[in-house]
N, CA, C and O of each residue as an XYZ file, in Angstrom:
344
protein
N     -24.058     41.010    -30.312
C     -22.750     41.445    -30.773
C     -21.711     40.402    -30.358
O     -21.656     40.006    -29.194
N     -20.907     39.970    -31.292
C     -19.890     38.961    -31.009
C     -18.669     39.602    -30.340
O     -18.500     40.821    -30.338
N     -17.841     38.748    -29.785
C     -16.593     39.228    -29.183
C     -15.765     39.930    -30.254
O     -15.199     40.995    -30.010
N     -15.697     39.324    -31.448
C     -14.936     39.939    -32.537
C     -15.446     41.330    -32.849
O     -14.658     42.274    -32.919
N     -16.751     41.476    -33.038
C     -17.293     42.786    -33.418
C     -17.058     43.823    -32.335
O     -16.750     44.977    -32.636
N     -17.200     43.427    -31.089
C     -16.947     44.354    -29.984
C     -15.476     44.773    -29.956
O     -15.160     45.948    -29.771
N     -14.588     43.807    -30.139
C     -13.156     44.118    -30.141
C     -12.779     45.006    -31.319
O     -11.983     45.933    -31.172
N     -13.345     44.726    -32.480
C     -13.048     45.517    -33.665
C     -13.440     46.976    -33.443
O     -12.666     47.890    -33.729
N     -14.620     47.173    -32.942
C     -15.084     48.545    -32.683
C     -14.211     49.234    -31.640
O     -13.817     50.387    -31.815
N     -13.912     48.525    -30.558
C     -13.080     49.098    -29.505
C     -11.710     49.502    -30.040
O     -11.244     50.612    -29.783
N     -11.062     48.606    -30.784
C      -9.727     48.900    -31.300
C      -9.754     50.058    -32.291
O      -8.874     50.918    -32.266
N     -10.745     50.081    -33.149
C     -10.852     51.166    -34.122
C     -11.049     52.502    -33.418
O     -10.354     53.474    -33.714
N     -11.988     52.547    -32.493
C     -12.280     53.794    -31.792
C     -11.118     54.225    -30.899
O     -10.834     55.418    -30.792
N     -10.445     53.270    -30.259
C      -9.337     53.619    -29.379
C      -8.166     54.229    -30.149
O      -7.334     54.930    -29.573
N      -8.108     53.963    -31.435
C      -7.059     54.553    -32.281
C      -7.553     55.780    -33.037
O      -6.820     56.362    -33.837
N      -8.787     56.166    -32.783
C      -9.332     57.353    -33.428
C      -9.549     57.204    -34.925
O      -9.472     58.180    -35.672
N      -9.819     55.980    -35.361
C     -10.016     55.713    -36.784
C     -11.495     55.728    -37.137
O     -12.344     55.364    -36.323
N     -11.790     56.151    -38.349
C     -13.156     56.161    -38.855
C     -13.404     54.886    -39.651
O     -12.469     54.205    -40.070
N     -14.669     54.582    -39.848
C     -15.044     53.369    -40.580
C     -14.466     53.322    -41.989
O     -14.153     52.244    -42.494
N     -14.325     54.466    -42.618
C     -13.850     54.483    -44.006
C     -12.328     54.463    -44.132
O     -11.805     54.582    -45.240
N     -11.622     54.319    -43.042
C     -10.160     54.317    -43.084
C      -9.566     52.918    -43.250
O      -8.370     52.723    -43.030
N     -10.383     51.954    -43.633
C      -9.904     50.589    -43.807
C      -9.971     50.136    -45.259
O      -9.851     48.948    -45.558
N     -10.162     51.092    -46.152
C     -10.234     50.766    -47.578
C      -8.910     50.244    -48.105
O      -8.885     49.546    -49.119
N      -7.806     50.568    -47.438
C      -6.507     50.039    -47.861
C      -6.453     48.524    -47.701
O      -5.632     47.858    -48.333
N      -7.332     47.978    -46.852
C      -7.451     46.525    -46.702
C      -8.562     45.967    -47.591
O      -8.812     44.762    -47.604
N      -9.218     46.847    -48.325
C     -10.315     46.418    -49.184
C     -11.649     46.348    -48.459
O     -12.585     45.704    -48.933
N     -11.739     47.015    -47.302
C     -12.970     46.989    -46.510
C     -13.682     48.324    -46.679
O     -13.163     49.369    -46.287
N     -14.861     48.282    -47.258
C     -15.647     49.498    -47.430
C     -16.307     49.880    -46.102
O     -16.458     49.054    -45.202
N     -16.687     51.132    -46.011
C     -17.291     51.671    -44.794
C     -18.495     50.837    -44.337
O     -18.602     50.505    -43.156
N     -19.385     50.504    -45.250
C     -20.581     49.724    -44.910
C     -20.244     48.325    -44.430
O     -20.889     47.796    -43.524
N     -19.226     47.726    -45.045
C     -18.798     46.389    -44.644
C     -18.200     46.426    -43.246
O     -18.475     45.555    -42.420
N     -17.379     47.439    -42.986
C     -16.774     47.589    -41.659
C     -17.862     47.776    -40.605
O     -17.788     47.203    -39.518
N     -18.860     48.571    -40.929
C     -19.980     48.783    -40.025
C     -20.695     47.462    -39.733
O     -21.054     47.189    -38.588
N     -20.900     46.654    -40.759
C     -21.549     45.353    -40.568
C     -20.709     44.418    -39.704
O     -21.256     43.646    -38.917
N     -19.393     44.481    -39.842
C     -18.514     43.679    -38.977
C     -18.693     44.110    -37.520
O     -18.821     43.274    -36.626
N     -18.701     45.422    -37.297
C     -18.815     45.939    -35.929
C     -20.185     45.682    -35.311
O     -20.300     45.520    -34.096
N     -21.207     45.644    -36.133
C     -22.557     45.377    -35.629
C     -22.815     43.884    -35.443
O     -23.825     43.488    -34.860
N     -21.904     43.069    -35.939
C     -22.059     41.628    -35.829
C     -22.967     41.036    -36.882
O     -23.383     39.883    -36.760
N     -23.284     41.800    -37.918
C     -24.149     41.306    -38.985
C     -23.425     40.328    -39.902
O     -24.026     39.383    -40.412
N     -22.140     40.557    -40.107
C     -21.321     39.690    -40.946
C     -19.937     39.570    -40.314
O     -19.582     40.323    -39.408
N     -19.171     38.612    -40.810
C     -17.802     38.429    -40.340
C     -16.886     38.307    -41.551
O     -17.297     37.817    -42.603
N     -15.648     38.754    -41.397
C     -14.722     38.683    -42.539
C     -14.259     37.256    -42.802
O     -14.309     36.396    -41.923
N     -13.807     37.023    -44.028
C     -13.171     35.747    -44.352
C     -11.883     35.649    -43.554
O     -11.342     36.659    -43.104
N     -11.399     34.438    -43.383
C     -10.199     34.199    -42.584
C      -9.009     35.019    -43.074
O      -8.271     35.575    -42.260
N      -8.815     35.102    -44.366
C      -7.671     35.858    -44.896
C      -7.746     37.333    -44.509
O      -6.725     37.943    -44.191
N      -8.939     37.905    -44.536
C      -9.106     39.304    -44.154
C      -8.984     39.460    -42.639
O      -8.427     40.446    -42.154
N      -9.499     38.500    -41.905
C      -9.344     38.526    -40.447
C      -7.867     38.565    -40.072
O      -7.479     39.270    -39.141
N      -7.053     37.818    -40.786
C      -5.603     37.826    -40.552
C      -5.029     39.215    -40.791
O      -4.202     39.684    -40.010
N      -5.456     39.872    -41.854
C      -4.965     41.214    -42.167
C      -5.402     42.225    -41.112
O      -4.610     43.077    -40.709
N      -6.639     42.143    -40.668
C      -7.138     43.050    -39.631
C      -6.360     42.823    -38.336
O      -5.967     43.775    -37.662
N      -6.147     41.573    -38.005
C      -5.394     41.218    -36.804
C      -3.977     41.776    -36.861
O      -3.483     42.319    -35.873
N      -3.326     41.646    -38.005
C      -1.974     42.194    -38.174
C      -1.973     43.706    -38.029
O      -1.090     44.277    -37.387
N      -2.962     44.349    -38.625
C      -3.041     45.806    -38.556
C      -3.128     46.277    -37.104
O      -2.437     47.216    -36.709
N      -3.975     45.624    -36.316
C      -4.153     46.035    -34.923
C      -3.127     45.408    -33.978
O      -3.081     45.739    -32.793
N      -2.299     44.495    -34.515
C      -1.261     43.837    -33.717
C      -1.851     43.087    -32.518
O      -1.374     43.177    -31.387
N      -2.900     42.352    -32.828
C      -3.599     41.527    -31.846
C      -3.658     40.111    -32.417
O      -3.935     39.929    -33.603
N      -3.400     39.119    -31.583
C      -3.496     37.746    -32.086
C      -4.948     37.436    -32.454
O      -5.883     38.010    -31.896
N      -5.111     36.535    -33.386
C      -6.460     36.142    -33.786
C      -7.200     35.521    -32.605
O      -8.397     35.750    -32.437
N      -6.499     34.741    -31.790
C      -7.128     34.161    -30.593
C      -7.697     35.245    -29.685
O      -8.846     35.157    -29.250
N      -6.892     36.266    -29.399
C      -7.378     37.355    -28.554
C      -8.536     38.078    -29.212
O      -9.521     38.411    -28.552
N      -8.426     38.322    -30.506
C      -9.467     39.022    -31.251
C     -10.805     38.296    -31.155
O     -11.845     38.932    -30.987
N     -10.786     36.969    -31.260
C     -12.018     36.191    -31.325
C     -12.533     35.690    -29.982
O     -13.725     35.416    -29.834
N     -11.639     35.569    -29.001
C     -12.029     34.887    -27.768
C     -12.021     35.729    -26.504
O     -12.624     35.334    -25.507
N     -11.360     36.868    -26.515
C     -11.221     37.664    -25.293
C     -11.818     39.041    -25.467
O     -11.820     39.601    -26.563
N     -12.322     39.577    -24.378
C     -12.803     40.954    -24.370
C     -11.570     41.839    -24.158
O     -11.125     42.036    -23.028
N     -11.033     42.361    -25.242
C      -9.772     43.102    -25.204
C      -9.855     44.301    -24.272
O      -8.914     44.570    -23.525
N     -10.952     45.014    -24.308
C     -11.107     46.195    -23.457
C     -11.152     45.807    -21.987
O     -10.450     46.406    -21.172
N     -11.963     44.818    -21.635
C     -12.123     44.421    -20.237
C     -10.852     43.794    -19.669
O     -10.517     44.009    -18.504
N     -10.146     43.020    -20.494
C      -8.936     42.355    -20.031
C      -7.694     43.220    -20.198
O      -6.584     42.816    -19.852
N      -7.904     44.417    -20.735
C      -6.806     45.369    -20.928
C      -5.629     44.756    -21.681
O      -4.468     44.936    -21.314
N      -5.963     44.030    -22.740
C      -4.944     43.432    -23.595
C      -4.335     44.549    -24.427
O      -5.043     45.293    -25.105
N      -3.036     44.653    -24.368
C      -2.344     45.706    -25.086
C      -1.780     45.128    -26.381
O      -1.066     44.125    -26.366
N      -2.109     45.773    -27.504
C      -1.532     45.303    -28.762
C      -0.011     45.303    -28.693
O       0.590     46.042    -27.913
N       0.591     44.473    -29.512
C       2.045     44.402    -29.571
C       2.587     45.809    -29.704
O       2.073     46.617    -30.478
N       3.607     46.086    -28.958
C       4.112     47.440    -28.768
C       4.334     48.223    -30.065
O       3.569     48.049    -31.013
N       5.314     49.043    -30.132
C       5.481     49.987    -31.230
C       6.293     49.407    -32.380
O       6.854     48.315    -32.292
N       6.332     50.173    -33.452
C       7.101     49.759    -34.619
C       8.598     49.690    -34.316
O       9.344     49.023    -35.034
N       9.041     50.371    -33.263
C      10.466     50.405    -32.954
C      10.924     49.183    -32.165
O      12.124     48.956    -32.010
N       9.977     48.403    -31.669
C      10.348     47.215    -30.897
C      10.915     46.147    -31.829
O      10.334     45.871    -32.879
N      12.040     45.548    -31.454
C      12.590     44.459    -32.275
C      11.601     43.307    -32.355
O      10.904     43.037    -31.377
N      11.517     42.621    -33.487
C      10.549     41.524    -33.661
C      10.630     40.451    -32.588
O       9.603     39.900    -32.191
N      11.827     40.143    -32.113
C      11.957     39.065    -31.142
C      11.401     39.445    -29.763
O      11.149     38.558    -28.948
N      11.204     40.738    -29.482
C      10.661     41.156    -28.190
C       9.211     41.603    -28.303
O       8.620     42.029    -27.310
N       8.636     41.517    -29.475
C       7.282     42.026    -29.711
C       6.236     41.322    -28.865
O       5.218     41.941    -28.556
N       6.415     40.094    -28.478
C       5.410     39.375    -27.687
C       5.705     39.372    -26.209
O       4.985     38.724    -25.450
N       6.717     40.058    -25.774
C       7.040     40.106    -24.343
C       6.306     41.194    -23.643
O       6.466     41.369    -22.435
């Protein structure tokens, strides 16, 4: 299992989302499952969309164990854009 797949599963489960709740991004349930199992990886453009959805940098998504390092996604929708990375 890759760092990406582990992070994807962790972020999805931590938000209480099901595999089929990503169709708005064009990701079918089976495809999402394959991403989480590490069988396949998304194209860069889709990775960007997934990263934006979870409010996690692509670097963190691909290189860090988000759960172990307790990386917190960019705060809430009410946070002003200029303070989102603080």
